[in-house]
C-alpha angles and dihedrals in degrees: 000000000000103000097149132060099208148092099033119233119240133179123219118240097197097080083080089064117015123089100009127146126212090271092060113063121206119275110230121244088240091055091047088050091047092053091044093049094049098050115107140163118189092331094314117120137182111279096207153329141259116220141218109218096218143098132303090026108037117353114224090227091050111157129225092268089052092047093049090048089053093050092050092045095052099035093046086061091057091254133122132211122243125165130004134207109234109220095235099152125100097243090063098037104278129106146225113286090219092055105098093197132045093345093061090048093051091047092049090048090054089053093046090050094047092050090052096052095044093045090057090050088055092050091047089059099246100101125058106157143020147072143256110261120220142160135188095269086218132116123237097244095053088050092049091060086079112000100180096038093045095047086053090053092047091049091054090051089049094049089053090049088051092055089055093046092050090051088059096042091248136129127220124220125196111214109222104229124159090229098063115084115238089020098058098107134035089248097049091046088054090049092054092048092050090044093055089044100191102126093169097054109020119054143147129278110208123207117190092220099042096045091051088063087058086066090056093050090222096168095018111043093176092065094045113130101188117069123257108272094021106181100200089237098117108057090185089067092051089049093054092049093050091046093054086054096043096046088053098045105024091085089060096041114116099155132038139198122200107215145146128231132187093210097261137103127244140178128187133179111342092342116111118228112287139147108318112243113220129192115270089251099043107135089214093061112123097201129086091219098200098043095042094044085060091061088067099032098048134060119240090267091056097254119128116265088212086205092135125049091197136019126208137212115235123193119150135173097040121141116265090242089061094046093048092053110099092208091062089062093043090055090047092051089050091056091048092050090054093052090052095047090053100043108015135101140215104243 
C-alpha cells in the first residue's frame, strides 16, 4: 500500500460535531485529532485534516492566539490543514443564501471570517491546499416556491461571497447534498454553478455518498437517473447514472470527499435528511468506493484531473462509540489509501 504521493489523505473533523442528537455529546477537536494522528495502515498515515469553523471546535471569531494555538496543535502532530466548512447556516450564525437582507449579510460574514482564519493558517505554514465549503443554507421547500427567482438570489449571494474569497486568495466549493435548496439535484446544482459563473473561484465539492443520492432523485424525481424501484442488482446501471452526474459536474469539482452510502437518507440532530453516510466497510454500502471515486478524480481518458491536492473522508451521524474506536479510522484510512493507489500520482 502507499504507492502514490498525491492526493494527500485528510480526515474530517466535523463528524465529532455534525448530526448529533442530545444523546450524543460533541467529540472535541483534540480527540478527533488524536484518532486521526494514531491511524496507521502498513506505515501509511493521514496527511492532514479538514476543519469545521464553529464551536466547540474552532470558533468563527477566533482571535490570533486561538489561530496560532490551532496551527501549533495540528502542525505539532505532523498534520496539515486543508479545507474548512464555513458556518453559513442560521443555527450557527449564518443565513440563507436566498435571503437578500440580513440572511445574505450573515452568510457573507461567515465566508469572510472563514477566509480570514484559513488565510492565517496558510500564513503560519500549516495549510497548503483546500477550499472553503459552503451551501445555500436553504431548505428545498422554500426554494421551490420560486425556483428561478430563488436560484438567481442565491447566485448573487455566491458571487458576492466569491468577491470576498478572491480578495483572500481562497476558493469556495458548494457541496452537493439533496437537503439544500437549489443544490438538491445534479441539474439544479449545475444550474447554480453556471448562474454564479465564477469558475476560478466557485466550484463543486463532490461527496461520494451525497452525489449517489442525486442518481435516485430523492428530492427531485424529475432528475432521477436510476429507475423507480432500482434493486441495486445491476452495477452497470449505477455506473451509467454516476457517469452522467460526474461528466456534468467533474469540470467544476475542486474538492472531494471519499464516502460510502447504503442508498438511503438519514438525518440526525439538526441535520436535515441527506444521503446516509456509512462506514467504509459497511456490507450494505452501495458504492464501489475505489471505482466510483475514479469517476470524479480522473478525466474521461482515465488520467488524473489533479484538480485536488488532497481528498478527505467524510462520514457523519455515527454513534460516538463508533467514532471513538481507533479501528474505525484505521479502516477508513485503508479505504483512502486504496483510492490514492488507484487514482493518484507522484508529483
